[in-house]
C-alpha positions as CSV (number, residue, x, y, z in Angstrom):
1,M,44.2,124.8,38.6
2,Q,46.5,123.3,41.2
3,I,50.3,123.6,40.7
4,R,52.8,121.4,42.6
5,L,56.5,122.2,42.5
6,G,59.4,119.7,42.8
7,Y,63.1,119.5,42.4
8,A,65.7,117.1,41.2
9,C,68.1,114.7,42.9
10,L,70.1,116.7,45.4
11,S,68.9,118.7,48.4
12,E,71.1,121.7,48.9
13,T,69.8,122.0,52.4
14,L,70.6,118.5,53.5
15,A,73.8,118.3,51.5
16,K,73.5,114.5,51.4
17,T,74.1,112.9,48.1
18,T,72.3,109.9,46.6
19,S,74.8,109.9,43.7
20,S,78.1,108.8,45.3
21,S,80.0,107.0,42.5
22,Y,82.4,104.2,42.0
23,T,83.9,104.6,38.5
24,Y,84.5,101.7,36.3
25,T,88.2,102.6,36.1
26,N,88.5,102.5,39.9
27,Y,86.6,99.3,40.1
28,L,89.0,97.7,37.6
29,K,91.9,98.6,39.8
30,T,90.5,97.2,43.0
31,Q,87.4,95.2,42.2
32,D,86.3,96.0,45.7
33,M,82.7,94.8,46.1
34,N,82.7,95.8,49.7
35,K,83.3,99.4,48.7
36,L,80.6,99.2,46.1
37,N,78.2,97.8,48.7
38,K,79.0,100.6,51.1
39,I,78.3,103.3,48.4
40,I,75.0,101.7,47.5
41,N,73.9,101.5,51.1
42,S,74.9,105.1,51.6
43,N,73.0,106.3,48.5
44,L,69.9,104.5,49.6
45,E,70.1,105.6,53.2
46,N,70.6,109.2,52.1
47,L,67.6,108.8,49.7
48,K,65.5,107.9,52.7
49,E,66.6,111.0,54.5
50,V,65.9,113.2,51.4
51,L,62.4,111.7,51.1
52,I,61.7,112.3,54.8
53,Y,63.0,115.9,54.4
54,N,60.7,116.3,51.4
55,I,57.7,115.1,53.3
56,S,58.5,117.4,56.2
57,N,58.6,120.3,53.8
58,N,55.5,119.3,51.8
59,I,57.5,118.5,48.6
60,H,55.4,115.9,46.8
61,F,57.3,115.7,43.5
62,Y,60.9,114.6,43.2
63,R,63.3,113.3,40.6
64,L,65.5,110.4,41.7
65,S,69.2,110.3,40.8
66,S,70.1,107.9,38.0
67,K,73.4,107.4,39.8
68,L,71.7,105.7,42.8
69,I,73.4,102.4,42.0
70,P,76.9,102.8,40.6
71,L,78.0,100.3,37.8
72,A,74.5,98.8,37.6
73,T,74.5,98.9,33.8
74,K,78.0,97.7,33.3
75,K,77.9,94.3,31.7
76,E,81.4,93.6,33.0
77,V,80.2,94.1,36.6
78,E,77.4,91.8,37.4
79,F,75.9,92.0,40.9
80,D,72.6,91.9,42.7
81,Y,71.4,95.5,43.2
82,I,67.8,94.6,44.0
83,K,67.3,91.6,46.3
84,K,70.4,92.3,48.3
85,Y,69.0,95.7,49.3
86,D,65.4,94.6,49.6
87,K,64.9,96.0,53.1
88,L,66.1,99.4,52.1
89,Y,63.9,99.4,49.0
90,Q,60.9,98.3,51.2
91,D,61.5,101.2,53.6
92,L,61.7,103.7,50.7
93,A,58.6,102.2,49.0
94,E,56.6,102.5,52.2
95,I,57.5,106.2,52.5
96,I,56.8,106.9,48.8
97,N,53.4,105.2,48.8
98,R,52.2,106.2,52.3
99,Y,52.7,109.9,51.4
100,K,51.8,109.5,47.7
101,L,55.0,111.1,46.5
102,R,55.5,111.4,42.7
103,V,59.0,110.2,41.8
104,D,60.5,109.5,38.4
105,F,63.8,109.3,36.5
106,H,65.4,111.2,33.7
107,P,68.1,108.9,32.3
108,D,71.2,110.8,31.3
109,Q,72.7,111.7,27.9
110,F,74.1,108.1,27.4
111,C,70.6,106.8,26.9
112,I,70.2,107.3,23.2
113,L,67.4,105.1,21.9
114,N,67.7,106.3,18.3
115,S,71.5,105.9,18.0
116,I,72.8,104.5,14.7
117,H,75.2,102.3,16.7
118,K,73.7,99.0,17.9
119,E,75.9,98.8,20.9
120,V,74.7,102.3,22.0
121,V,71.0,101.2,21.5
122,D,71.7,97.9,23.4
123,N,73.3,99.8,26.3
124,S,70.4,102.3,26.3
125,I,67.9,99.5,26.7
126,E,70.0,98.2,29.7
127,I,69.9,101.7,31.1
128,L,66.1,101.7,30.8
129,K,65.8,98.3,32.4
130,Y,68.0,99.4,35.3
131,H,65.8,102.5,36.0
132,F,62.6,100.4,35.7
133,K,63.9,97.8,38.2
134,I,64.6,100.6,40.7
135,L,61.1,102.0,40.3
136,D,59.7,98.5,40.6
137,A,61.7,97.8,43.8
138,L,60.3,101.1,45.1
139,K,56.8,100.0,44.2
140,V,56.1,103.1,42.2
141,K,52.7,102.7,40.7
142,R,53.0,105.0,37.8
143,K,56.5,104.6,36.5
144,I,57.9,107.3,34.2
145,L,61.3,107.5,32.5
146,I,61.8,110.7,30.6
147,L,63.9,110.6,27.5
148,H,65.1,113.1,24.9
149,I,64.7,111.9,21.3
150,G,68.5,111.8,21.0
151,S,70.6,111.5,17.9
152,N,70.1,113.6,14.8
153,V,72.5,111.6,12.6
154,F,71.3,111.5,8.9
155,G,68.7,114.2,9.7
156,K,65.6,114.6,11.7
157,E,63.2,112.5,9.6
158,K,65.4,109.4,9.8
159,S,66.2,110.0,13.4
160,L,62.6,110.1,14.3
161,A,62.0,106.9,12.3
162,R,64.9,105.2,14.2
163,F,63.3,106.2,17.5
164,I,60.0,104.7,16.5
165,K,61.6,101.5,15.2
166,N,63.7,101.0,18.3
167,F,60.8,102.0,20.6
168,Y,58.7,99.2,19.1
169,S,61.6,96.7,19.7
170,L,61.4,97.4,23.5
171,P,59.6,95.0,25.8
172,K,56.1,96.3,26.4
173,Y,56.7,97.1,30.0
174,L,59.4,99.6,29.0
175,Q,57.2,101.1,26.2
176,N,54.6,101.8,28.9
177,V,56.9,103.9,31.1
178,I,58.6,106.2,28.5
179,A,57.8,109.9,28.3
180,I,59.4,112.2,25.7
181,E,60.9,115.7,26.3
182,N,61.7,118.4,23.8
183,D,65.4,119.6,23.8
184,D,67.1,122.9,23.4
185,K,68.8,122.5,20.0
186,I,67.3,119.9,17.7
187,F,64.0,118.2,18.5
188,T,61.1,120.5,19.1
189,I,57.8,120.2,20.9
190,E,56.3,119.5,17.5
191,D,58.6,116.5,17.1
192,C,57.5,115.2,20.5
193,I,53.9,115.6,19.5
194,Y,54.6,113.7,16.3
195,L,56.0,110.8,18.3
196,H,53.1,111.0,20.8
197,K,50.6,110.6,18.0
198,I,52.3,107.5,16.7
199,L,53.5,105.9,19.9
200,G,50.9,107.2,22.5
201,I,53.6,108.3,24.9
202,P,53.2,111.3,27.2
203,I,55.0,114.6,26.5
204,V,57.1,116.5,29.1
205,L,57.2,120.1,28.1
206,D,60.6,121.8,29.0
207,Y,59.6,125.4,28.7
208,H,63.2,126.7,28.7
209,H,64.1,124.3,25.9
210,F,61.0,125.5,24.0
211,L,62.2,129.1,24.2
212,C,65.6,128.1,23.0
213,N,64.4,126.0,20.2
214,H,61.1,127.0,18.5
215,A,60.2,128.7,15.2
216,D,58.7,131.9,16.8
217,D,55.6,129.9,17.6
218,K,53.5,130.3,20.8
219,I,53.4,127.5,23.4
220,Q,49.6,128.0,23.6
221,N,49.4,126.3,20.2
222,Y,50.6,123.0,21.8
223,L,49.5,123.0,25.4
224,E,46.2,121.2,25.0
225,T,47.9,118.3,23.1
226,I,50.7,118.1,25.6
227,F,48.4,118.0,28.6
228,A,46.0,115.5,27.0
229,S,49.0,113.2,26.3
230,W,49.1,112.4,30.1
231,K,45.5,111.0,30.1
232,N,44.7,110.4,33.8
233,D,48.0,111.6,35.2
234,N,48.9,115.2,36.1
235,P,51.0,116.7,33.2
236,K,54.6,117.2,34.0
237,I,56.6,120.3,33.0
238,H,60.2,121.3,33.4
239,F,61.0,124.9,34.2
240,S,64.3,126.7,34.4
241,S,65.8,130.1,33.9
242,P,68.8,130.9,31.7
243,K,72.1,131.4,33.3
244,S,72.4,134.8,31.5
245,S,71.2,136.5,28.4
246,I,74.7,135.9,26.8
247,K,74.1,133.7,23.8
248,K,76.6,131.0,24.8
249,E,75.0,130.8,28.3
250,I,71.3,131.1,27.3
251,R,70.8,127.3,27.4
252,S,72.5,126.8,30.8
253,H,70.4,126.7,34.0
254,H,70.5,129.5,36.5
255,D,71.0,128.9,40.2
256,Y,67.5,130.2,40.8
257,I,64.2,130.9,38.9
258,N,63.2,134.2,37.5
259,V,60.0,134.7,39.4
260,D,58.5,137.2,36.8
261,S,59.1,134.8,34.0
262,F,57.5,132.0,36.0
263,I,54.4,134.1,36.8
264,S,54.1,135.0,33.1
265,F,54.2,131.3,32.3
266,L,51.6,130.4,34.9
267,S,49.3,133.1,33.4
268,I,49.3,131.0,30.2
269,L,48.7,127.7,32.1
270,K,45.8,128.9,34.1
271,N,43.6,128.9,31.0
272,Y,43.6,125.1,31.0
273,S,41.7,122.7,33.2
274,Y,44.6,120.5,34.4
275,N,46.5,120.1,37.6
276,I,50.2,120.5,36.8
277,D,53.4,119.3,38.4
278,I,56.4,121.5,37.6
279,M,59.9,120.3,38.1
280,I,62.2,123.2,39.0
281,E,65.5,122.7,37.2
282,A,67.8,125.1,39.0
283,K,71.3,124.6,40.3
284,K,70.3,125.5,43.8
285,K,67.7,122.7,43.8
286,D,65.3,122.8,46.8
287,E,66.7,126.2,47.9
288,A,65.7,127.6,44.5
289,L,62.2,126.0,44.9
290,F,61.6,127.7,48.3
291,R,63.0,131.0,47.2
292,L,60.5,130.9,44.3
293,T,57.6,130.1,46.6
294,R,58.5,133.0,48.9
295,L,58.5,135.4,46.0
296,L,55.3,134.0,44.6
297,K,53.6,134.7,48.0
298,Y,55.0,138.2,47.9
299,K,54.1,139.0,44.3
300,T,50.8,137.1,43.7
301,N,47.5,136.2,45.3
302,Y,47.9,132.5,44.6
303,K,46.2,130.4,47.3
304,F,48.9,128.2,48.9
305,I,47.7,124.8,50.1
306,D,51.1,124.0,51.6
307,D,54.7,124.9,51.1
308,T,54.9,123.8,47.5
309,T,51.4,123.5,46.3
310,F,49.1,126.3,45.3
311,I,46.0,127.2,43.3
312,I,46.0,129.8,40.5
């Protein structure tokens, strides 16, 4: 089994953000499109540097920031965020495709496809369209947008039914890019499997969330179904360590990854015949990734192919 490690959005080493913002409140005060243009250019130029940094360090798997284009989903602020920046997108697309980088998006907590409020659902669809347009501009061949199931209003059964109903109302091109992830409080990996069996969408296992929110069951009971949901793609897993063992902090992410817990998890995975991409969700981002690989080299006999890829 081959494991590839990745990280999300911000490189701690480079300290260059791809998420510089221009809040709607500030925009209303100034309506300064030049400022917005400068922020977008800066975010895209910084993304180029991050991708080059990733390539230089053999990081093949990376989550793009949803804040790449400020105000893009605000109906009150209509502007061209694709054609105007076509040259920058082309440069980024050339890097992504030449080096076969796996990039995706994980829309934030405001994307609630199963909300009981029409305006929230409508806005969620706009958020999905925005993310798709960016991936399309970047010429990403296998587009993935990772969603949580969302609202639990009126109970889990009705909430899952709303997700299914609203999913089928989406344009087909959006249906084809959605993956579903279990959360740490309400919707379990079993709920994700239920949706997969109906909708055919892939399942992203968040192992930390599973440990926070499961009925004393073993993850081994679900892994084959989770992995098979990806069909011809490498399955994608999120892994993080709790901030502390204190109950109120158990769901929060630590700065780094507990290497012993990670090794124990890999000992479960190695019984399956899949190559896996694991997103390291730690506050120290790429620093946490590289600290983890150093410890893995020290504590295991895994065969490292490059800085972030190894065989178990």
